[in-house]
C-alpha positions in Angstrom: 0.0 0.0 0.0 2.8 2.4 0.8 4.6 1.7 -2.5 1.3 2.3 -4.3 0.7 5.6 -2.6 4.3 6.6 -3.3 4.0 5.9 -7.0 0.7 7.7 -7.1 2.2 10.7 -5.5 5.2 10.8 -7.8 2.9 10.6 -10.7 0.9 13.5 -9.4 4.0 15.7 -9.3 3.9 15.9 -13.1 0.8 18.1 -12.7 1.7 20.0 -9.6 1.0 23.6 -8.3 -0.1 26.9 -6.7 -2.8 29.4 -6.2 -3.5 32.2 -8.6 -2.7 34.8 -5.9 0.6 35.0 -4.2 1.6 36.8 -1.0 3.7 39.9 -0.6 5.6 40.7 2.6 7.0 44.2 2.7 10.5 44.8 3.8 10.8 44.9 7.5 8.1 42.2 8.1 5.0 44.2 7.2 1.8 42.3 6.9 0.9 40.5 3.7 -1.5 41.4 1.0 -2.9 39.7 -2.0 -1.3 40.7 -5.4 -0.2 39.3 -8.7 2.3 36.4 -8.9 4.9 38.6 -10.5 5.2 40.4 -7.1 5.7 37.2 -5.1 8.0 38.4 -2.3 9.7 37.1 0.8 11.5 39.1 3.5 12.9 36.3 5.8 16.6 35.6 5.5 17.3 38.4 3.0 18.5 42.0 3.3 15.3 43.4 1.7 12.1 41.8 0.5 12.3 40.9 -3.2 10.5 38.8 -5.8 11.4 35.1 -5.2 12.3 34.7 -8.9 15.0 37.4 -8.4 16.5 35.8 -5.3 19.1 32.9 -5.2 17.3 31.2 -2.3 14.9 28.3 -1.7 11.8 29.6 0.0 8.2 28.6 0.8 5.2 30.4 2.2 2.3 29.0 4.1 -0.9 31.0 4.3 -3.6 31.0 6.9 -6.1 29.2 4.7 -3.6 26.4 4.1 -2.9 26.1 7.8 -6.6 26.1 8.6 -7.5 23.3 6.2 -4.5 21.1 7.1 -5.6 21.3 10.7 -2.3 20.6 12.4 -2.5 19.4 16.0 0.9 21.0 16.8 3.6 23.3 15.4 5.7 20.2 14.6 2.7 18.7 12.7 2.4 21.8 10.6 6.1 21.7 9.6 5.5 18.3 8.0 3.9 19.9 5.0 6.9 22.1 4.1 9.2 20.6 1.4 12.7 19.7 2.5 11.8 19.6 6.2 11.8 16.4 8.2 9.6 16.9 11.2 9.2 14.2 13.9 5.9 15.4 15.4 5.3 12.4 17.6 5.8 14.0 21.1 2.7 16.3 21.1 2.7 20.1 21.0 6.3 20.5 22.1 9.7 18.7 21.8 9.6 18.3 18.1 12.8 17.1 16.4 13.2 18.9 13.0 15.8 19.3 10.4 16.2 20.2 6.7 17.9 18.7 3.6 19.6 15.8 5.3 21.2 17.7 8.2 21.3 15.3 11.1 18.9 14.8 14.0 21.5 13.0 16.1 19.6 13.9 19.3 16.5 16.0 19.7 15.1 19.4 18.9 15.8 21.9 16.1 19.6 22.1 16.1 20.2 23.6 12.7 16.9 25.3 12.1 15.6 28.4 13.8 12.0 29.2 14.6 11.3 32.9 14.5 8.3 35.1 15.5 8.2 38.3 13.6 11.9 38.1 12.5 13.4 37.3 15.9 14.2 33.8 17.4 11.7 32.4 19.9 14.7 30.9 21.7 18.3 31.4 20.8 19.0 27.7 20.6 16.5 25.3 19.1 17.6 22.2 21.0 17.5 23.3 24.7 16.8 20.1 26.6 13.1 20.1 27.6 12.4 23.5 26.1 12.2 23.5 22.3 11.1 26.8 20.7 7.9 25.1 19.5 6.9 24.8 23.1 6.6 28.6 23.2 5.1 29.2 19.8 1.4 28.6 19.0 -0.4 28.8 15.7 -3.7 30.7 15.9 -5.6 33.5 14.0 -2.8 36.0 14.7 -0.7 34.4 11.9 -0.6 36.4 8.7 1.7 33.8 7.0 4.7 31.5 7.7 7.8 32.2 5.6 10.4 29.5 5.2 14.0 29.7 3.8 16.1 26.6 3.5 19.9 26.9 3.6 21.4 29.8 1.6 21.4 33.2 3.3 19.9 31.7 6.5 23.5 31.2 7.5 24.3 34.9 7.5 21.0 36.8 8.2 20.5 35.0 11.5 22.7 33.3 14.1 22.5 29.6 14.9 20.4 28.7 11.8 22.5 27.4 9.0 19.9 24.9 7.9 17.1 27.4 7.6 14.6 29.8 9.1 10.9 29.4 9.8 9.4 32.8 10.5 5.8 33.1 11.9 4.7 36.6 10.7 1.9 38.2 12.7 -1.0 40.3 11.4 -0.7 44.0 12.1 -4.1 45.4 11.3 -3.5 46.3 7.7 -6.8 44.6 6.9 -9.6 45.7 9.1 -11.9 43.2 10.7 -11.6 39.9 12.5 -12.9 36.5 13.3 -14.1 34.2 16.0 -13.6 30.4 15.6 -15.0 27.7 17.8 -13.5 24.2 17.5 -14.4 20.9 19.1 -13.0 17.5 18.8 -15.6 15.0 17.5 -13.8 11.8 18.4 -11.5 13.2 21.0 -12.0 15.6 23.9 -10.8 19.1 23.1 -12.6 22.5 23.0 -11.0 25.6 21.7 -12.0 29.3 21.1 -9.9 31.6 18.8 -10.4 35.3 18.0 -8.6 38.1 16.3 -9.4 41.7 15.3 -7.6 44.5 13.6 -8.5 48.0 12.7 -7.2 51.4 11.7 -7.6 54.1 14.3 -6.8 57.0 12.0 -3.8 59.3 11.6 -1.6 56.4 10.5 -2.4 54.3 13.7 -3.6 50.7 13.6 -3.7 47.7 15.9 -4.3 44.0 15.9 -5.3 41.7 18.8 -5.9 38.0 19.0 -5.5 34.8 20.9 -7.0 31.5 21.9 -8.0 29.4 24.9 -8.5 25.6 24.9 -9.1 22.8 27.3 -9.5 19.1 27.0 -7.8 15.7 27.1 -6.1 16.1 23.7 -5.5 13.8 20.8 -4.5 10.8 22.9 -6.3 9.4 26.0 -4.8 10.6 29.3 -7.8 10.3 31.7 -7.7 14.0 32.6 -7.6 17.5 30.9 -4.0 17.3 29.8 -4.4 20.4 27.6 -5.3 23.7 29.3 -4.4 27.3 28.6 -3.9 29.8 25.8 -2.3 33.0 24.7 -3.1 36.6 23.8 -1.1 38.9 21.4 -1.4 42.6 20.8 0.4 45.0 18.5 0.0 48.7 17.7 1.6 50.3 14.7 2.1 54.0 14.0 3.0 54.9 10.4 4.7 58.2 9.6 6.5 59.8 6.7 9.4 57.5 5.9 8.6 54.6 8.1 6.7 53.1 11.0 7.1 52.0 14.7 5.3 49.0 16.2 5.0 48.0 19.8 3.8 44.4 20.6 3.3 42.0 23.4 2.4 38.4 24.0 1.2 36.5 27.1 1.3 32.7 27.0 0.3 30.2 29.7 -0.4 26.8 28.4 0.1 23.1 29.3 0.0 20.2 27.0 1.0 16.5 27.4 4.3 15.0 26.3 3.8 11.8 24.4 6.7 9.4 25.3 7.5 6.2 23.5 4.8 3.5 23.7 5.3 -0.3 23.8 4.8 -2.3 20.6 5.3 -6.0 19.8 7.8 -6.5 17.0 8.2 -9.7 15.1 9.9 -10.5 11.8 13.5 -9.2 11.2 15.3 -6.0 11.9 15.2 -5.3 8.2 11.5 -5.9 7.9 9.9 -5.6 11.4 6.2 -6.3 11.8 5.0 -4.0 14.5 1.6 -4.1 16.3 0.2 -2.6 19.5 0.2 -4.5 22.7 -3.1 -5.6 24.1 -4.8 -2.8 26.0 -2.6 0.1 24.7 -2.5 1.5 21.2 0.2 4.1 21.1 -1.4 6.3 18.4 -4.4 6.9 20.7 -3.0 6.0 24.2 -0.2 7.1 26.4 1.2 6.0 29.8 -0.2 9.1 31.3 -3.1 8.3 33.6 -5.7 9.7 36.0 -4.1 7.5 38.6 -0.5 8.7 38.0 -0.5 12.4 38.8 2.0 13.1 41.5 5.8 13.7 41.2 7.4 13.6 44.7 11.0 14.6 44.6 13.7 16.8 46.2 13.7 20.0 44.3 16.9 21.8 43.1 17.4 23.1 46.6 17.0 19.6 48.1 13.7 20.4 49.6 10.7 18.0 49.4 8.5 19.1 46.5 5.3 17.8 45.0 4.6 18.6 41.3 1.6 17.7 39.2 2.3 15.4 36.3 -0.6 17.0 34.5 1.7 20.1 34.0 3.3 18.0 31.3 4.9 20.5 28.9 4.2 23.7 30.6 4.9 27.0 28.8 4.8 30.5 30.4 6.0 33.5 28.5 5.4 37.3 28.8 6.9 39.1 25.9 7.3 42.8 24.9 8.9 44.1 21.8 9.4 46.9 19.4 10.0 47.1 15.6 10.6 50.2 13.6 11.7 51.1 10.1 12.9 54.5 9.2 14.2 56.0 5.9 17.2 58.3 6.6 19.1 60.0 3.9 18.6 57.2 1.4 19.2 54.5 4.0 16.5 52.2 5.4 17.1 51.4 9.0 15.2 48.5 10.6 15.4 47.9 14.4 13.8 44.9 16.1 14.0 44.4 19.9 12.3 41.9 22.1 12.4 40.8 25.8 10.8 37.5 26.7 10.3 36.3 30.3 10.0 32.6 30.0 9.7 29.6 32.3 7.9 26.3 32.4 8.2 22.6 33.0 8.6 19.1 31.5 6.9 16.6 33.8 6.4 13.2 32.1 7.7 9.7 31.7 10.7 9.7 29.5 12.5 6.7 27.9 10.8 4.3 30.2 11.2 0.5 30.1 8.4 -2.0 29.2 9.2 -5.5 30.4 7.3 -8.8 30.5 6.3 -9.7 34.1 8.7 -12.7 33.8 11.5 -10.1 34.2 10.1 -9.0 37.6 13.0 -10.7 39.4 15.3 -8.0 38.0 13.4 -5.5 40.2 12.3 -7.6 43.2 14.5 -10.8 43.1 13.3 -14.4 42.6 9.7 -15.0 43.7 8.8 -11.3 43.7 5.1 -10.4 43.6 2.9 -7.5 42.4 -0.1 -5.7 43.8 -2.0 -2.6 42.9 -0.7 0.5 44.7 -3.6 2.8 43.7 -6.6 3.0 41.4 -9.8 1.1 41.7 -8.0 -2.2 42.6 -5.7 -0.6 45.2 -4.3 -3.2 47.6 -5.3 -6.2 45.5 -2.6 -8.7 44.7 -2.0 -9.7 41.1 -2.3 -13.5 41.2 -1.2 -14.2 37.6 1.1 -11.4 36.4 1.7 -13.2 33.1 -1.9 -12.3 32.0 -1.9 -8.8 33.5 -4.1 -6.6 31.3 -3.9 -9.2 28.6 -0.4 -8.2 27.7 1.6 -9.5 30.7 3.7 -6.3 30.8 4.8 -3.9 33.5 6.5 -0.5 33.1 9.4 1.0 34.9 8.5 4.6 34.4 11.4 7.0 34.3 9.6 10.1 35.5 11.4 13.2 34.4 10.5 16.3 36.5 12.3 19.1 34.6 11.7 22.6 36.0 12.6 25.4 33.6 13.0 28.1 36.3 14.3 30.7 33.8 14.5 30.8 30.1 14.5 34.6 29.7 16.0 36.0 26.5 16.5 39.5 25.2 17.2 40.0 21.5 18.1 43.0 19.3 18.7 43.2 15.6 19.5 46.5 13.8 20.4 46.8 10.2 20.6 49.5 7.6 20.2 49.0 3.8 20.6 51.3 0.8 20.1 50.9 -2.9 22.6 52.6 -5.1 22.4 53.1 -8.9 25.6 51.6 -10.3 26.4 50.9 -13.9 22.7 50.7 -15.0 21.9 48.3 -12.2 20.9 48.4 -8.5 23.5 47.7 -5.8 21.9 46.9 -2.4 24.2 47.2 0.6 23.3 46.1 4.1 25.1 46.2 7.4 23.8 45.3 10.8 24.5 44.0 14.3 22.7 41.3 16.2 22.9 40.7 20.0 21.1 38.3 22.3 21.3 37.0 25.8 19.7 33.6 26.6 19.4 32.2 30.1 19.1 28.5 30.8 18.3 27.9 34.5 16.7 24.5 35.1 16.6 21.5 37.5 16.3 18.0 36.0 14.9 15.8 38.7 13.9 12.1 38.5 12.0 9.4 40.1 11.2 5.8 39.2 7.7 4.3 39.3 6.3 0.9 38.6 3.1 0.7 36.6 0.9 -1.7 34.7 0.7 -1.2 31.0 -2.8 0.0 30.0 -4.3 2.7 27.9 -7.4 4.8 28.1 -5.8 6.9 30.8 -6.3 4.1 33.3 -2.8 2.8 34.1 -2.2 2.3 37.8 0.9 2.1 40.0 2.1 -1.2 41.2 3.8 -2.3 44.4 6.6 -4.8 44.4 7.3 -7.3 47.2 10.1 -9.8 47.7 9.4 -13.5 48.1 9.3 -12.9 51.9 6.7 -10.1 51.5 9.1 -7.1 52.1 7.6 -4.1 50.3 10.2 -2.6 47.9 8.1 0.3 46.7 6.4 3.2 48.4 2.9 3.6 46.8 4.3 2.5 43.5 7.5 4.5 43.7 10.6 2.3 43.4 13.2 5.1 43.8 13.3 8.9 44.2 16.0 9.0 41.5 16.7 7.5 38.1 17.2 3.9 39.3 17.7 2.4 35.8 20.8 4.7 35.4 22.1 4.1 38.9 20.8 7.4 40.2 22.6 9.6 37.6 21.3 12.5 35.4 19.9 14.6 38.3 21.3 17.9 37.1 21.0 21.6 37.7 22.3 24.3 35.4 22.3 28.0 35.6 24.1 29.5 32.6 23.9 32.7 30.6 24.7 32.6 26.9 25.7 35.7 25.0 25.6 35.9 21.2 26.9 38.9 19.2 27.2 39.1 15.4 28.0 42.0 13.0 26.8 41.1 9.5 26.8 42.7 6.0 25.7 41.9 2.5 25.9 43.3 -1.0 23.6 42.4 -3.9 23.9 43.7 -7.5 20.9 43.4 -9.8 21.3 44.4 -13.4 18.9 43.3 -16.1 18.2 39.6 -15.6 21.2 38.9 -13.3 21.4 39.3 -9.5 24.7 38.5 -7.8 25.0 38.6 -4.0 27.2 37.9 -1.1 26.9 38.2 2.7 29.1 37.7 5.7 28.5 37.3 9.4 30.9 37.0 12.4 29.5 35.4 15.5 31.3 35.7 18.8 29.8 34.6 22.1 30.3 33.2 25.6 28.8 30.9 28.2 29.1 31.7 31.9 27.5 30.1 34.9 27.5 26.9 36.9 26.3 23.4 36.9 25.5 21.0 39.8 25.4 17.2 39.7 27.0 14.2 41.3 27.6 13.1 37.6 30.6 15.5 37.7 32.4 13.1 40.0 35.1 14.4 42.4 33.5 12.7 45.4 30.1 14.5 44.9 27.2 12.6 46.5 24.0 12.2 44.4 22.0 9.6 46.4 21.0 9.8 50.1 18.4 8.4 52.5 15.5 10.7 53.2 12.0 10.3 54.8 10.2 11.6 51.7 6.6 11.1 53.0 7.3 12.3 56.6 5.9 9.2 58.3 9.1 8.6 60.3 9.8 5.3 58.6 12.6 4.8 56.0 11.3 2.5 53.2 13.6 0.8 50.6 12.5 3.5 48.1 13.5 6.2 50.5 17.0 4.8 50.6 17.4 5.8 46.9 16.7 9.6 47.0 18.4 11.8 44.4 20.1 14.9 45.9 22.1 17.8 44.4 25.6 18.5 45.8 24.9 22.2 46.2 28.2 22.9 47.9 30.3 21.6 45.0 29.1 23.4 41.8 31.3 23.3 38.7 31.9 26.5 36.6 31.0 27.1 33.0 33.2 29.8 31.4 34.2 29.8 27.8 34.1 31.9 24.6 33.8 31.1 20.9 33.8 32.8 17.6 33.2 31.7 13.9 32.8 33.2 10.5 29.8 32.6 8.2 29.4 33.5 4.5 27.1 33.0 1.6 27.3 33.9 -2.1 24.9 33.3 -4.9 23.8 34.2 -8.4 20.4 34.3 -9.9 19.6 34.6 -13.7 16.1 35.5 -14.8 16.0 33.7 -18.1 12.6 35.0 -18.9 9.7 36.5 -17.0 8.4 33.2 -15.6 11.8 31.3 -15.5 14.9 31.7 -13.4 17.9 29.6 -12.4 20.2 30.2 -9.4 23.3 28.8 -7.6 24.5 29.4 -4.1 27.3 28.3 -1.8 27.3 29.0 2.0 29.1 28.3 5.2 27.3 28.7 8.5 27.4 27.2 11.9 25.5 26.5 15.0 26.9 27.4 18.5 26.3 24.6 21.0 24.6 25.3 24.3 23.4 23.1 27.2 23.9 19.9 25.3 27.7 20.3 25.8 27.4 20.4 29.6 28.1 17.2 31.6 30.2 15.9 28.7 34.0 15.5 28.3 34.0 18.7 26.3 33.7 21.1 29.3 36.2 21.1 32.1 34.7 20.5 35.6 37.4 22.6 37.2 37.9 25.6 35.0 34.6 25.6 33.0 36.7 26.0 29.8 36.5 23.9 26.7 38.7 20.8 26.6 37.6 20.3 22.9 37.4 23.8 21.4 36.1 22.5 18.1 32.9 21.4 19.8 31.9 25.0 20.7 30.2 25.3 17.4 29.3 23.0 14.5 29.9 24.3 11.0 27.7 23.5 8.0 28.8 23.9 4.4 26.1 23.9 1.7 25.8 24.2 -2.1 22.6 24.4 -4.0 21.6 24.8 -7.7 18.0 25.4 -8.7 15.5 26.4 -11.3 12.2 28.3 -10.7 9.2 28.6 -13.0 6.0 30.5 -12.3 2.9 31.5 -14.3 -0.6 32.4 -13.2 -1.5 28.7 -13.1 1.7 26.9 -12.5 4.7 27.0 -10.1 7.6 24.6 -10.3 10.8 24.8 -8.2 13.6 22.2 -8.4 16.8 22.4 -6.3 19.8 20.2 -6.1 21.6 20.4 -2.8 24.8 19.2 -1.0 25.7 19.7 2.7 28.6 18.8 4.9 28.0 19.2 8.7 29.6 18.6 12.0 27.5 17.6 15.1 28.7 17.6 18.7 25.8 16.3 20.8 24.5 13.8 23.4 22.3 10.8 22.7 19.1 11.4 24.8 18.5 7.7 25.6 22.1 6.6 26.4 23.6 10.0 27.4 26.6 9.0 25.2 28.6 11.9 23.7 28.3 12.2 19.9 31.0 13.8 17.7 30.5 13.3 14.0 30.7 14.7 10.5 27.9 14.1 8.1 27.3 14.5 4.3 24.1 14.8 2.4 23.1 15.4 -1.2 19.8 15.3 -3.0 17.0 16.9 -4.9 14.1 19.0 -3.6 10.9 19.7 -5.5 8.1 22.2 -4.8 5.2 23.1 -7.0 1.6 24.2 -7.4 -1.1 24.3 -9.9 -4.6 25.9 -10.1 -7.1 25.8 -12.9 -10.7 26.5 -12.5 -12.1 24.6 -9.5 -9.0 22.4 -9.1 -5.9 23.2 -7.1 -2.8 21.2 -6.1 0.3 21.9 -4.2 3.0 19.3 -3.7 6.6 18.8 -2.7 9.1 16.0 -2.5 12.7 15.6 -1.3 15.2 12.9 -2.2 18.2 12.7 0.2 21.3 10.5 0.2 23.1 11.0 3.6 25.8 9.3 5.5 28.1 9.5 8.5 31.5 10.3 7.1 33.5 10.5 10.3 32.7 9.4 13.9 35.2 10.4 16.5 33.6 8.3 19.3 32.4 5.2 17.4 34.2 4.7 14.1 32.1 1.6 13.4 29.2 4.0 12.4 31.2 5.6 9.6 29.6 5.0 6.2 26.2 4.4 7.8 23.0 6.3 7.1 22.1 8.6 9.9 19.2 7.6 12.2 15.7 8.6 11.0 17.0 9.8 7.6 14.6 8.6 4.9 15.6 8.6 1.3 12.4 10.1 0.1 9.7 12.3 1.8 6.8 14.0 0.1 3.7 16.1 0.5 0.7 16.8 -1.7 -2.6 18.7 -1.2 -5.2 18.4 -3.9 -8.5 20.3 -3.5 -11.7 21.3 -5.3 -13.5 24.6 -4.7 -17.1 25.2 -6.0 -19.2 28.1 -4.9 -17.9 28.5 -1.4 -17.5 24.8 -0.9 -14.0 23.2 -0.7 -13.0 19.6 -0.3 -9.5 18.3 -0.2 -6.7 16.3 1.5 -3.1 16.7 2.5 -1.0 13.6 2.0 2.4 13.4 3.7 4.7 10.3 3.4 8.1 8.9 3.9 10.1 5.8 2.9 11.7 3.7 5.6 14.7 4.8 7.7 16.9 3.3 10.4 16.0 3.6 14.1 19.6 4.1 15.2 23.0 4.8 13.6 24.1 1.1 13.7 21.7 0.6 10.7 20.1 -2.6 12.0 16.4 -2.0 13.0 14.4 -0.2 10.3 11.5 2.2 10.9 8.8 1.4 8.3 7.8 4.1 5.9 4.2 5.5 6.0 1.7 7.7 4.3 -0.7 9.8 6.4 -3.7 11.7 5.0 -5.5 14.7 6.4 -8.9 15.3 4.9 -10.9 18.5 5.1 -14.3 19.9 4.0 -15.0 23.6 4.2 -18.3 25.3 3.5 -19.4 28.9 3.6 -23.0 28.3 4.9 -23.9 32.0 5.3 -22.5 35.4 4.8 -19.4 35.6 7.1 -20.0 32.1 8.5 -17.9 29.1 7.6 -17.9 25.5 8.8 -14.8 23.3 8.6 -14.5 19.6 9.2 -10.9 18.3 9.5 -9.7 14.7 9.9 -6.1 14.3 10.8 -4.6 10.9 9.9 -7.9 10.0 8.3 -7.0 6.4 7.8 -5.7 5.9 11.4 -2.2 4.8 10.1 0.4 3.7 12.7 3.1 6.2 11.4 6.4 5.8 13.4 9.0 8.5 13.5 11.4 6.2 15.3 12.1 3.3 17.7 14.3 3.7 20.8 15.9 0.3 20.3 18.8 -0.4 17.9 17.4 -3.9 17.2 14.5 -6.1 18.2 15.2 -7.2 21.7 14.6 -10.7 23.1 11.4 -9.6 24.8 10.0 -8.6 21.4 8.9 -5.2 22.9 10.1 -2.1 21.2 9.5 1.5 22.2 7.8 3.2 19.3 7.3 6.9 18.7 4.1 7.2 16.5 2.3 10.2 15.2 -1.2 10.7 16.5 -4.0 8.5 15.2 -7.2 9.7 13.6 -8.7 12.8 15.2 -11.7 14.6 13.7 -12.6 18.2 14.6 -15.3 20.6 13.6 -14.9 24.4 13.5 -17.4 27.1 13.0 -15.9 30.5 12.1 -17.6 33.9 12.1 -15.9 36.8 10.2 -16.7 40.4 10.9 
């Protein structure tokens, strides 16, 4: 079936393409307006907004109507429809792993790609442990459009983004009016209200306000309202002769569940695994989150007893204020962007847990160990036959991560000046600017270990373990107040400030059909602060005995309590610097046709992922491996672009060489590698009469060319890297009625870098029906993963284990929602 759908999709690419109207973004990030295709303009990752056919870059634009019909359940889910982007949206509304054009996802997060909001980064680093930028970015009616640039000038017009930029551009009141949208899940429990409104106030003054609030269980069953919260955004713009000034703010307070790996039974071979859900728990609809597992009892970062609610899940809190202005001065256009964001939150959820057959219970409780329910409706009842427990005979050792993001504040400023000069019959655009940011990472990573049965529907319960003689080894289902499966390690506190500074400049000469450009950026930064953990060695103690429940009795679980050695912090104190550059040429062969070529070198400075590795000295805080301070990326691309009123075709060949210094999130092993990738990227669109189609596809050939830790991996294909990914959205529109689907697919990939266990390819389909039932009233039905496909982004195992149980990370199963929207 997958092969058939792949062939059908490839065949459809012969007829691909876009809407009659394209979107224009004015220089400086002004709001879009509808205009002719010949004015198709993008402002992200370039000095000044220009027609995409005159720019030597690979770009895409997502418009609000496309986002609405696709019906993404998360920001990561939305990114799956962008050509060239590999988005592993299996964790929920935060924690997505994302990359572009074969750049590696050796660990987690968005290492080489930057998420921006109105031209500034949401977080300076895209792979902060437990705090990805998607956690602090929500898609709602405030969005005017999403601009994407892959490779190219992304290396020099932003820091830490050599792979690309994804910029969420907000509405600014250029179009008066607004909307209210009410959404409800039909086959899942979620309720949401969105609104936005913009207007002109006269005398060059306008504003826009919008936001959302939602509450419910979410796309997978948890047994409680795991999603709860919302945001509100406001901006006010004053236009004046020669420019404008805009003030804006955002308040976000939201929680959403983290979907960890789920247990699956795997048979067959590593090369062709046959994977099916275990009895009682289907990972595309269920999680190990439960109404009966809500309490995280730990010692906090100050070693005081603390109780946190597991329902906090991925908690996001942000209060943001910013300013943007553009002024024309003596022929120069000066653009200034400033933002301060006060950010915090939490990540409280099972993470990389173990699912074992009850025959393995002696590993926990010794020979003859027994189980009983610690809570839930069967609390206190002994389990007479563990081998038949819940019909699957499994129990879970839940590694409960209680990560408190105490402070993720960042302040960012970008100022640039551009001028267009008439030189030799052409236009010479020169730009110079300076970027500065400060990013704080202050967090406590705390752990406990719980024993649970394996059951879905939000009904899993904690289990108590007793020895053959009846000695209770758990405390109300808690086996240890640390990460027992890793000998009590990985309890870690960091408090580090990262400074990033970067002057940059560019020149672009456009004469006739030719545009030649070059840009340069020099990043220099520092990391200063401290880290605390027994993992640093030197006699530091990380496990103590403590009466956690205050009953005056020390249980076996209370003899394994994680503690932070507060009196023995280690410093972090190092600097780095690197040079980025990019140069390209674009030739407009004719009005609808252009070709381009570009070569770039950028880099990504490493942040908290370097800490607690051999790279950073525990005595001086300096770098023992200076080359790991940043990871360079070299890229080349050659492309052709074609655009008419009905048809758009873009084809780009790419090559990339990258370095990655990282940490494996499952094993905590240090990673130091070089990668190479090459391939072809296609994007296109077509519209004629009532029919429209947009599509994209990317072929990638990638390999690990050098591994400084495990040379056996050299020559292998990087984990999760599929050879072919694709997207297609056909739709029909008749008299206010639209029906269509978005198909997203991938071929198979390897679960880990040893290239043994394969992750099967898949095709998911989102269907939508939209109808304008009355003036200013629209109803939309959206079905995400319409055919309820088990689509895996990865397995945690490197091969099928003897137990036959693998930890799979699937996308959400089918969820159907209904939206009624009122425009005014």
